[in-house]
Each structure stands twice: as C-alpha cells, then as structure tokens.
C-alpha positions in Angstrom: 0.3 6.2 20.2 -1.1 3.1 19.1 -0.1 -0.6 20.2 1.4 -1.1 17.0 3.7 2.1 16.9 4.9 1.1 20.8 5.4 -2.5 20.1 7.3 -1.5 16.5 9.4 1.1 18.6 10.5 -1.8 20.8 11.5 -3.8 18.0 13.8 -1.0 16.6 16.4 -1.8 19.3 17.0 -5.1 17.3 17.0 -3.7 13.7 21.0 -2.7 13.6 21.8 -3.6 9.9 21.1 -0.4 7.7 19.1 -2.5 5.0 16.4 -2.6 7.9 16.5 1.4 7.6 15.5 1.7 11.2 12.0 0.1 10.6 10.5 3.1 9.1 10.2 1.9 5.5 7.9 -0.1 3.6 10.9 -3.1 2.9 14.4 -4.0 3.7 16.9 -3.1 1.3 20.4 -4.8 1.0 23.1 -3.7 -1.8 23.7 -7.1 -3.2 25.7 -7.5 -6.6 25.4 -3.9 -7.8 21.8 -4.1 -7.3 19.4 -3.6 -4.3 18.0 -6.5 -2.7 14.4 -5.7 -1.3 12.6 -8.0 0.9 9.4 -7.6 2.9 7.0 -9.1 4.6 3.0 -9.3 5.1 0.7 -11.3 7.1 -3.5 -11.6 6.7 -5.7 -12.4 9.5 -9.1 -13.4 9.2 -11.5 -10.5 10.3 -8.6 -8.2 10.1 -7.6 -8.3 7.0 -10.4 -10.1 5.4 -14.0 -11.2 6.0 -14.8 -15.0 6.7 -16.7 -15.3 3.9 -14.5 -13.5 1.2 -13.9 -16.3 -1.5 -10.8 -18.0 -0.6 -9.1 -17.6 -4.1 -9.5 -13.8 -3.9 -7.6 -13.9 -0.5 -4.6 -15.9 -1.5 -4.5 -13.1 -4.3 -4.4 -10.4 -2.0 -1.7 -11.8 0.1 0.5 -11.7 -3.0 -0.3 -8.0 -3.9 0.0 -6.6 -0.3 3.5 -7.7 -0.3 4.4 -7.1 -4.1 3.2 -3.5 -3.6 5.9 -3.0 -0.9 8.3 -4.1 -3.5 6.8 -1.4 -5.9 7.5 1.3 -3.8 10.9 0.5 -3.5 11.3 0.4 -7.2 11.6 -3.4 -7.2 10.9 -6.0 -9.6 9.8 -9.7 -8.1 12.2 -12.3 -7.7 10.4 -14.8 -5.6 8.2 -15.3 -2.6 8.3 -17.5 0.6 5.0 -18.1 2.3 3.4 -19.6 5.5 0.1 -21.3 5.4 -2.0 -22.7 8.3 -4.3 -25.4 6.8 -7.8 -24.8 7.3 -9.2 -28.4 7.8 -11.0 -27.7 4.8 -9.3 -28.8 1.7 -11.4 -27.1 -1.0 -11.1 -23.9 1.0 -7.0 -24.6 1.1 -7.2 -25.4 -2.8 -9.2 -22.5 -3.7 -6.7 -20.2 -1.7 -3.6 -21.9 -3.5 -5.4 -21.1 -6.8 -5.8 -17.5 -6.0 -2.2 -17.7 -4.8 -0.5 -18.8 -7.8 -2.5 -16.5 -10.2 -1.4 -13.5 -8.9 2.3 -15.0 -8.7 2.0 -15.8 -12.3 0.5 -12.4 -13.2 3.0 -10.3 -11.7 6.2 -13.0 -12.3 6.9 -13.7 -8.9 7.7 -17.7 -8.4 7.1 -19.3 -5.3 10.6 -20.6 -3.6 9.4 -21.9 -0.2 8.0 -21.6 3.0 6.1 -23.5 5.7 2.7 -25.2 6.6 1.0 -25.6 9.9 -2.5 -26.8 11.5 -3.8 -24.1 13.3 -6.1 -25.3 16.5 -9.7 -26.0 15.2 -12.1 -22.6 15.7 -8.9 -20.2 15.3 -8.7 -17.4 13.3 -7.0 -18.1 9.5 -3.7 -16.0 9.0 -1.1 -16.3 6.2 2.2 -14.3 5.9 4.1 -14.2 2.7 7.8 -12.9 2.3 8.4 -11.1 -0.9 12.2 -10.5 -2.4 12.8 -8.5 -5.0 15.7 -6.3 -7.2 16.2 -2.5 -8.0 18.3 -0.3 -9.4 17.4 2.5 -6.9 15.1 2.0 -3.9 13.7 5.3 -2.7 12.8 5.6 1.0 10.5 7.3 2.8 12.4 10.0 4.3 13.6 12.0 1.5 10.4 14.3 1.0 11.8 18.1 1.2 9.9 21.7 1.5 8.7 22.6 -1.8 8.2 19.1 -3.2 4.9 18.3 -4.8 2.9 15.1 -3.4 1.6 12.5 -5.8 -0.5 9.8 -5.8 -1.2 6.9 -8.4 -4.8 5.8 -9.7 -7.6 6.5 -7.5 -8.2 5.9 -4.0 -11.0 4.9 -1.9 -12.4 2.4 -4.3 -11.4 -0.8 -1.8 -13.1 0.8 1.0 -16.3 1.3 -1.0 -15.9 -2.3 -1.9 -15.3 -3.6 1.6 -18.7 -2.2 2.5 -20.3 -3.9 -0.4 -18.4 -7.0 0.6 -20.1 -6.5 4.1 -23.6 -6.0 3.2 -23.2 -2.5 4.2 -23.8 -0.9 1.2 -24.4 -1.1 -2.6 -22.3 -0.4 -5.5 -20.6 -1.1 -9.1 -18.7 -4.5 -9.3 -15.4 -2.7 -9.8 -15.7 -1.5 -6.5 -15.9 -5.3 -5.3 -13.2 -5.9 -7.6 -10.7 -3.4 -5.9 -11.3 -4.4 -2.5 -10.9 -8.2 -3.5 -8.2 -8.5 -6.4 -6.0 -5.1 -6.5 -2.9 -4.4 -8.3 0.5 -3.5 -7.4 2.0 -0.9 -9.1 5.1 -2.7 -10.2 6.0 -1.0 -13.6 5.3 2.6 -12.3 7.4 2.0 -9.3 10.3 1.3 -11.5 9.9 4.0 -13.9 9.8 6.4 -10.7 12.4 5.4 -8.5 15.1 7.4 -9.8 13.1 10.4 -10.1 11.1 10.9 -6.9 12.8 11.8 -3.3 10.7 9.5 -1.1 8.3 7.1 -2.3 5.5 4.5 -0.2 2.6 2.5 -1.1 -1.0 3.4 0.4 -2.1 0.5 2.5 -3.4 1.9 5.6 -5.2 5.0 3.7 -3.6 8.4 2.3 -4.0 10.4 5.4 -1.9 7.9 7.9 0.3 7.1 5.5 1.3 10.9 4.1 1.8 11.1 8.3 4.2 8.6 8.0 6.3 10.0 5.3 6.2 13.3 6.8 7.4 12.0 10.2 10.2 9.9 8.5 11.0 12.9 6.3 11.2 15.6 9.2 8.5 17.8 7.1 5.1 19.1 7.0 2.6 17.8 4.0 -0.4 19.6 3.1 -3.3 17.6 1.1 -5.8 19.4 -0.9 -8.5 17.2 -0.6 -10.3 18.5 -3.7 -7.4 16.6 -5.7 -7.7 13.4 -4.1 -8.6 11.1 -7.1 -11.9 9.5 -7.1 -13.1 6.7 -10.2 -16.2 7.1 -11.6 -17.5 3.8 -10.0 -16.7 5.4 -6.5 -18.2 8.7 -7.6 -21.6 6.8 -8.3 -21.6 4.8 -5.3 -20.5 8.1 -2.7 -20.8 10.7 -4.4 -18.1 13.5 -4.7 -17.9 15.8 -2.1 -16.1 16.5 1.1 -17.4 13.6 2.8 -16.5 11.1 0.1 -13.2 12.7 -0.1 -12.1 12.3 3.3 -13.7 8.6 3.1 -11.2 7.5 0.0 -8.3 9.4 2.0 -8.7 7.5 5.1 -10.2 3.8 3.9 -7.0 2.2 2.9 -6.4 -1.3 0.8 -5.6 1.1 -1.7 -2.3 -0.4 -2.9 -1.6 2.9 -4.8 1.8 4.7 -4.6 2.3 7.8 -2.6 5.5 9.8 -3.7 7.1 13.4 -3.5 9.2 14.7 -6.3 10.7 18.0 -6.9 8.8 20.3 -9.1 11.5 20.4 -11.4 10.8 16.9 -11.7 7.3 17.2 -12.7 7.6 16.4 -16.7 9.8 13.6 -16.1 7.4 12.2 -13.6 4.5 12.3 -15.8 6.0 11.3 -18.9 7.4 8.0 -16.6 3.7 7.4 -15.7 2.6 7.9 -19.5 4.9 5.1 -20.3 3.4 2.8 -18.2 0.0 3.8 -18.8 -0.9 4.4 -15.2 -2.8 7.8 -14.3 -0.7 9.9 -11.6 -2.3 13.1 -9.5 -0.3 16.0 -7.8 -2.7 16.2 -4.6 -0.3 18.3 -2.3 2.7 20.0 -1.0 5.8 19.1 1.3 6.7 22.3 3.6 8.7 22.9 6.4 7.1 21.9 9.9 5.7 18.7 10.9 2.7 16.3 10.6 0.0 16.7 8.1 -2.8 19.2 7.2 -5.5 19.2 4.6 -7.4 21.5 2.8 -10.3 22.2 0.7 -9.8 24.7 -2.1 -7.1 26.2 -0.3 -9.0 26.6 3.1 -7.6 24.8 6.0 -9.8 22.0 7.5 -9.9 20.0 10.4 -8.4 16.5 10.3 -10.8 13.6 10.9 -10.6 11.7 14.1 -9.3 8.5 12.6 -6.6 9.1 9.7 -6.6 5.6 8.5 -6.1 2.2 9.6 -3.8 1.3 12.7 -3.9 -2.2 14.8 
C-alpha cells in the first residue's frame, strides 16, 4: 500500500458528508438547486508533476486542465475556479504562468473567482493548486461498473508519457507528443454527453491500469483489459512502435486526461452516438466481470501485469 493510499485512508474518517463519496471519486458532488454541484481540487508540484524547465505558460494551462478533467469525469460544465499560487520571485516567470492559466480558463469557459497568493521560501519547489467548481445534471461515480458491462476509453493513450520523455531529453519524437504532455485537453463535452448513459466514469490521470484498478475496487468487480485494443495515436506509433511493450507503456504512463468509463452492452449504440455528436473517438478496450482487481490480455491470452501500474505518490 502506497503512502498516498495510507494517508487518504486516514482522511476518510473526516469525510462524513455523502457529497464526499467516501473520498473514492474524482470530485465531491452535492445536490443543489435541482442540479449537482461538483467540486474538485488538484495541485501541481515542481519535479513531481512538471519539469523545472517546462514553459511557465504550459504549467498554468495544465493546472487548469488537471482540474477540469475531474469535472468532465462527473459530467459537469465549469462554473468557476479558485487558485493558490506561490510567487516565484521572478516576475517574468509568474506573468507567463498567469498567461497560460488565463488562456486555459478562457478556452474552457471557467472564470476565475478568487484564491490566494503566497511567497515561498527561496529555493523551494514551485507548487500551485486550483479548485474547480462545476454543475451537472447527472454525475456518475466510479462504483457503478457491473459484471457484463463494457469498458471504454476516449481518445488515445500514451502520448503525454512519450511527450514527457521528449521534454526530459530522453527521446525524440513528433511535436504532437510534446504538445500532449504540455497542453492536454479535458473531455468536458464528452463527459456531459456520456453522464446519462454510463454506469461508472473517471478520468485517466495516473495511467489506464492503475485507474482501472481503482474503478474495479470501487465497484467490487474485476476489469479485464485487452492490450491490443489500447488506442495509440499515429504520432505515438511513429515514436514508440505498435507492439506489446508500447501498449503497456501507453497503459501505465499517465497524464492522458482522457475518460475511462463502463457501460452496459445494451447502451453501446447510444454511447457511440454520444461520442460522434461531440467528435471525440472512443474505444472499447475490455470487459467488467465478477471478481476483483484487474487483468490484461493480448488477443485473449492472459499476460502478467507490469510491476508498475501507473503513477503513485
């Protein structure tokens, strides 16, 4: 059990309101005025979530997207955001960060409502937080996946992980991969379309396998993923190939900000139509069955799980 999981378990005793969903979901959900009020908070820390030499504007952008992706997973449209910022002592750096933050807020229709600024001790790691607030008609949790349901993902996976390797100087590849790492997009429109159709939904931020395991644990089921069906972009295939190794990289790299969802087989056509309506590709990559945990297969043949399923603090 990771330190992160252990600490969250300690916090669950304080999360007594039903809106907290037992701290087992992407966001808190409160019934309010006939709608669901959805709240989430994510932080970015230097050399944990971004590199020291990443462009400041891209870091500001990514802070917004990390939070709005959680709203997307709950079928919410953004209402506004609060942010906390530790001043770097470099006005130019701070201004560029603010430009990226503002560009993302404007792009995805999420006005800034307030927040706090502080000055951190000299030499300490930069860190920033943002709380996003949204509104939804229906907010699927992680715990509704059931035996016989199909497992789906949106978009393609692994691009950001490959982009991080490029940003570190560890690899070369198309500019599209670096852009996927630095300027991801939250699937807000798709989340809103799917919210009434799916049985469980969450975003993929830490990696497909580790996030699928979280869905399986919350739902009390076993999830079986077919690695051949893990969707890879042409840019990713150009850089890393299309084979078992590259598929497992894509399934564990994280930072995708795509949607992972389960839905009954009878809803397949409705799910496909919903995705077509917003122009986002979706892919059926597995099944929900009775049992617990996750399993992976290649062409129907069982594979051993990789040692690391994704990102954990």
